[in-house]
C-alpha positions in Angstrom: 155.3 168.8 34.9 155.6 165.0 34.9 155.2 163.2 38.1 158.6 161.8 39.2 158.8 158.3 40.5 160.5 157.6 43.9 164.1 156.4 43.8 165.1 153.1 45.3 168.3 152.9 47.3 168.7 149.2 46.3 169.4 150.4 42.8 172.6 152.0 44.0 173.9 149.3 46.3 176.0 147.4 43.8 177.5 150.3 41.8 178.3 152.3 44.9 180.0 149.3 46.5 182.1 148.7 43.4 183.0 152.4 43.3 184.1 152.6 46.9 186.0 149.3 46.6 187.7 150.5 43.4 188.8 153.8 45.0 190.2 152.0 48.1 192.0 149.5 45.9 193.4 152.3 43.6 194.9 154.1 46.5 197.1 151.1 47.4 200.8 151.7 46.6 201.1 148.2 45.2 199.0 145.1 44.4 200.1 141.6 44.7 200.8 139.5 41.6 197.3 137.9 41.6 195.3 141.1 41.6 197.7 142.8 39.2 197.2 139.9 36.7 193.4 139.9 37.4 192.9 143.6 36.7 195.1 143.4 33.6 192.7 140.9 31.9 189.4 141.9 33.5 188.5 144.8 31.2 188.9 142.5 28.2 186.9 139.7 29.8 184.1 142.1 30.8 184.0 143.5 27.3 183.6 140.1 25.7 181.4 138.3 28.3 179.6 141.4 29.4 178.9 142.5 25.9 177.6 139.1 24.9 175.4 139.1 28.0 174.0 142.5 27.1 173.4 141.5 23.5 171.5 138.4 24.8 169.1 140.7 26.6 169.0 143.2 23.7 170.7 145.9 25.6 172.6 147.6 22.8 173.1 150.8 24.8 175.1 149.1 27.5 177.2 147.3 24.8 178.4 150.6 23.5 179.0 152.0 26.9 181.3 149.1 27.6 183.0 149.7 24.2 183.6 153.4 25.0 185.1 152.7 28.4 187.2 149.9 27.0 188.6 152.0 24.1 189.6 154.7 26.6 191.2 152.1 28.8 193.1 150.6 25.9 194.5 153.9 24.7 195.5 155.1 28.1 196.9 151.7 29.2 199.3 151.8 26.3 200.6 155.1 27.5 200.8 154.0 31.1 202.7 150.8 30.3 205.4 152.8 28.5 205.6 155.3 31.4 206.1 152.5 33.9 208.7 150.7 31.9 210.8 153.7 30.9 209.9 156.4 33.3 209.2 158.8 30.4 206.0 159.6 28.5 205.5 159.0 24.9 205.3 162.1 22.7 201.6 161.4 22.1 200.8 160.9 25.8 199.5 164.4 26.6 197.3 164.6 23.5 195.9 161.1 24.0 195.1 161.7 27.6 193.4 165.1 27.0 191.4 163.7 24.1 190.2 160.8 26.2 189.3 163.2 29.0 187.1 165.1 26.6 185.6 162.3 24.4 185.0 159.8 27.2 182.2 161.8 28.9 180.9 163.1 25.6 180.5 159.6 24.0 179.5 158.0 27.3 176.7 160.6 27.8 175.6 160.3 24.2 175.1 156.5 24.3 173.7 156.5 27.9 171.0 159.1 27.0 170.3 157.6 23.6 167.2 155.6 24.2 167.0 152.1 22.7 164.6 151.4 19.9 162.8 148.3 18.8 165.1 147.5 15.9 168.2 146.2 17.5 170.2 146.0 14.3 169.3 149.5 13.1 170.0 150.9 16.5 173.4 149.2 16.7 174.4 150.3 13.2 173.5 153.9 14.0 175.5 154.0 17.2 178.4 152.3 15.4 178.3 154.9 12.7 178.5 157.7 15.2 181.4 156.0 17.1 183.3 155.4 13.9 182.8 158.9 12.6 184.0 160.5 15.9 187.0 158.1 16.0 188.1 158.7 12.4 187.7 162.4 12.7 189.6 162.6 15.9 192.5 160.5 14.7 192.7 162.4 11.5 192.8 165.8 13.2 195.3 164.6 15.9 197.7 163.4 13.2 197.3 166.4 11.0 197.4 169.1 13.6 198.8 167.6 16.9 200.3 170.8 18.3 197.3 173.0 17.5 194.8 170.5 18.9 196.9 170.2 22.1 197.0 173.9 22.5 193.3 174.2 22.0 192.5 171.4 24.5 194.8 172.8 27.2 193.9 176.5 26.8 192.7 178.1 30.1 189.4 179.6 29.2 188.2 180.4 32.7 191.1 181.6 34.8 188.8 182.1 37.9 188.1 178.3 37.8 191.7 177.2 37.5 192.9 175.2 40.5 195.7 172.7 41.3 193.2 170.0 42.3 191.4 170.3 38.9 193.9 168.1 37.0 191.8 167.6 33.8 191.5 170.1 31.0 188.8 172.7 31.7 186.6 171.6 28.8 186.2 168.2 30.4 184.4 169.3 33.6 181.4 171.0 32.0 180.9 168.0 29.8 181.0 165.7 32.8 178.6 168.0 34.7 176.2 168.2 31.8 176.1 164.4 31.2 175.7 163.7 34.9 172.8 166.1 35.1 171.2 164.3 32.1 171.7 161.0 33.8 170.1 162.2 37.0 167.0 163.4 35.1 166.9 160.1 33.3 166.9 158.2 36.6 164.3 160.6 38.2 161.9 160.0 35.3 162.4 156.3 35.2 164.2 154.7 38.2 165.9 151.6 37.0 169.1 149.8 38.2 170.8 150.4 34.9 170.1 154.1 35.0 171.6 154.3 38.5 174.6 152.4 37.3 175.1 154.9 34.5 175.5 157.8 36.8 177.7 156.0 39.4 180.0 154.7 36.6 180.4 158.2 35.2 181.5 159.5 38.6 183.9 156.6 38.8 185.4 157.4 35.4 185.7 161.1 36.4 187.7 160.1 39.6 189.8 157.6 37.5 191.2 160.0 35.0 193.4 162.1 37.3 195.0 159.0 38.8 195.9 157.3 35.5 199.6 158.2 35.7 200.0 159.0 39.4 198.7 155.7 40.9 199.6 152.3 39.7 196.6 150.2 38.9 194.0 153.0 39.2 193.2 152.8 35.5 192.8 149.0 35.4 190.9 148.8 38.7 188.4 151.6 38.2 187.8 150.8 34.5 187.2 147.2 35.3 184.8 147.8 38.2 182.8 150.5 36.4 182.3 148.1 33.5 181.3 145.4 36.0 178.8 147.8 37.5 177.1 148.2 34.1 177.0 144.4 33.6 175.6 143.8 37.1 172.8 146.4 36.5 171.7 144.5 33.4 171.7 141.2 35.4 169.7 142.9 38.2 167.1 144.1 35.7 167.0 140.7 34.0 166.3 139.2 37.4 163.5 141.7 38.0 162.0 140.9 34.6 161.9 137.2 35.3 160.9 137.3 39.0 158.9 140.5 39.5 155.6 141.6 38.0 156.0 145.0 36.4 152.4 146.1 36.8 152.0 145.5 40.5 155.6 145.3 41.7 155.0 142.0 43.5 157.1 138.9 42.9 155.7 137.0 40.0 154.8 133.4 39.2 158.4 132.3 38.7 159.4 133.8 42.1 156.5 131.9 43.6 157.6 128.6 42.1 161.1 129.1 43.4 159.7 129.9 46.9 157.5 126.8 46.9 160.6 124.6 46.5 162.0 125.9 49.7 159.0 125.6 52.0 159.3 123.4 55.1 156.8 120.9 56.4 154.4 123.5 57.8 152.9 126.3 55.7 149.7 127.9 54.6 148.8 129.1 51.0 146.0 131.4 50.2 144.7 132.2 46.7 143.2 135.6 46.2 140.9 136.6 43.3 139.5 140.0 42.5 135.7 139.8 42.4 134.0 140.4 39.0 137.2 141.7 37.5 136.3 140.9 33.9 133.0 142.8 34.1 134.7 145.7 35.8 137.5 145.7 33.2 135.0 145.6 30.3 132.9 148.4 31.8 135.6 150.9 32.9 138.5 150.0 30.6 141.8 148.2 30.9 143.6 151.2 32.4 141.2 151.3 35.3 141.5 147.5 35.6 145.3 148.0 36.0 144.6 150.5 38.8 142.4 147.9 40.5 145.2 145.3 40.3 147.7 147.8 41.7 145.3 148.7 44.6 144.8 145.0 45.5 148.6 144.4 45.3 149.4 147.3 47.6 147.0 145.9 50.2 148.3 142.4 49.9 151.9 143.6 50.2 151.1 144.7 53.7 149.8 141.4 54.9 151.0 140.5 58.4 151.6 137.2 60.1 154.8 136.4 58.1 152.9 136.2 54.8 154.4 137.1 51.4 152.3 138.2 48.4 152.8 137.0 44.8 151.2 137.8 41.5 149.9 134.4 40.4 148.4 135.5 37.0 145.6 137.7 35.7 143.5 139.0 38.6 144.7 136.2 40.9 147.3 136.5 43.7 148.9 134.1 46.1 149.8 134.5 49.8 152.3 132.2 51.3 152.8 131.8 55.1 155.8 129.6 55.7 156.0 128.0 59.1 152.5 129.0 60.1 149.2 127.1 60.7 145.7 127.9 59.5 144.5 129.3 62.8 147.4 131.8 62.9 146.8 133.1 59.3 143.0 133.5 59.2 142.9 136.9 61.2 145.5 138.4 58.8 143.6 137.2 55.7 140.4 138.7 57.0 142.3 142.0 57.7 143.6 142.0 54.1 140.1 141.4 52.7 138.7 144.2 54.8 141.5 146.6 53.8 140.7 146.0 50.1 137.0 146.3 50.5 137.3 149.4 52.7 139.3 151.4 50.1 137.0 153.3 47.7 138.5 153.6 44.2 137.7 157.0 42.7 136.8 156.9 39.0 137.2 160.2 37.1 134.9 161.4 34.4 137.2 161.7 31.4 134.7 163.6 29.3 134.8 166.6 31.7 138.5 166.6 32.2 140.1 169.9 31.1 142.6 169.7 28.3 144.8 172.4 29.9 147.1 170.8 32.6 147.0 173.9 34.8 143.1 173.8 34.9 143.3 170.1 35.5 145.4 170.6 38.6 143.1 173.4 39.9 140.0 171.2 39.5 141.7 168.0 40.8 139.1 166.1 42.8 136.1 167.9 41.3 135.6 165.4 38.5 135.8 162.3 40.7 132.1 161.5 40.1 132.0 157.8 41.0 133.5 155.7 43.8 133.6 152.0 43.3 134.4 149.3 45.9 136.8 146.6 45.0 136.5 143.3 46.8 138.4 140.0 46.8 137.6 136.4 47.6 140.2 134.3 49.4 140.6 130.6 49.6 143.1 129.2 52.0 144.6 125.7 52.6 147.1 124.3 55.1 149.7 121.8 54.3 148.8 118.4 55.7 151.0 115.4 56.3 149.3 113.5 53.5 150.3 116.1 50.9 153.5 115.6 49.1 154.1 118.9 47.4 152.9 122.5 47.5 151.0 122.1 44.2 148.4 120.0 46.0 148.0 122.7 48.6 147.4 125.3 45.9 144.8 123.1 44.3 143.0 122.8 47.7 143.3 126.6 48.1 141.8 127.0 44.6 138.9 124.8 45.6 138.3 126.9 48.7 138.4 130.0 46.5 135.6 128.6 44.3 133.6 128.0 47.5 134.2 131.7 48.5 132.9 132.8 45.1 129.9 130.6 45.5 129.2 132.0 49.0 128.7 135.4 47.5 132.3 136.7 47.2 134.1 139.1 49.4 134.8 136.4 52.0 137.5 134.0 53.2 137.0 130.3 53.0 139.2 127.4 54.1 139.6 124.1 52.4 137.0 121.7 53.9 134.4 124.4 54.4 131.2 124.5 52.4 129.8 127.7 50.8 128.1 128.7 54.1 131.3 128.3 56.1 130.5 125.1 57.8 133.3 122.5 57.9 132.7 119.4 55.8 133.4 116.2 57.6 133.7 112.8 56.1 131.9 109.9 57.5 134.1 107.5 59.4 133.3 103.8 59.3 131.8 102.4 62.5 134.3 100.8 64.9 134.3 97.1 65.0 132.3 95.8 68.0 
């Protein structure tokens, strides 16, 4: 059984907030003119701008999710507008509503669980062909056999499950449940903000449908906010791609550059480098090298003293201590160095690993034949009044890092110290007599 990754509550903050806000707004008996006008145009704006944003980041899956939600919104909004103006339903209202209740979860689930491929154009054409085929077939059957299709949709197949509070056709609920189960599994296997938004948006659409005709604005509000939840999830992932290192989970180089622009007049920067990483990587393989980087990152993430760890590049990391001086930071840097060196990394003998997963679980720990120690060298520098920008402090921390490497590695060196740890002093000119 594959190992499931832990979920992150932060993935659900934005979509759940939009869902709760949408449900509260939908329960209002009336909206003022501004919000009524806003939610009348918001679905179309989100389809155009959100769709363009998703295409810019090659997220064709979310484009079609927006299209599916918008098509259902457009079809139902036409029926609702006529009902509000005349007080009577169009002859096609019942069939349209029930078809939307059935096809919305089916198409939404199909496109949400349909994994994206490398060829954007081919993937988009395949999804478009499926959507076109379903739409054409449904319209043809609805026009040719409207009464028979309506009877088939509204038939009570499970009398024991019939209840007044279940306002949709019975066929819709198992499809919603099946799709929601698939989305939960998808998120459990790969926790991502967009996967969390898929599930929350589906719940919002399920809660939207029974209120389409009973509550004014429910269709516009919930459809708009669920589309917005999908777009925000893409923006959240785009931010993580730009500012967070995928391998280690630490903020990346771009995030560090942003942070350096907001440092005050007093701060400390430490540069951390994994000792002999290239030789280690060549000997044991790149996958073990990745494990080393994750190990070091996990220890740096726990640095105290107000420090924050960043992935600088390759096997090099940066620690930033805003508002701190050198004397304050040194004990925490030494503690981080000892934490990395004191954690033995177990290397497994792949040649003796059983091919059967069950035997592998039973013998887990038996084939850990070698334990290696990972160490880091740290160079640290403090911002001085003569330094104009953080880049100069980083250069001094790099110089101290080279001194740490020359001192035998697995040590902390400050800028101005020599390889033995003695502080270098510059000769001052003799005072005038």
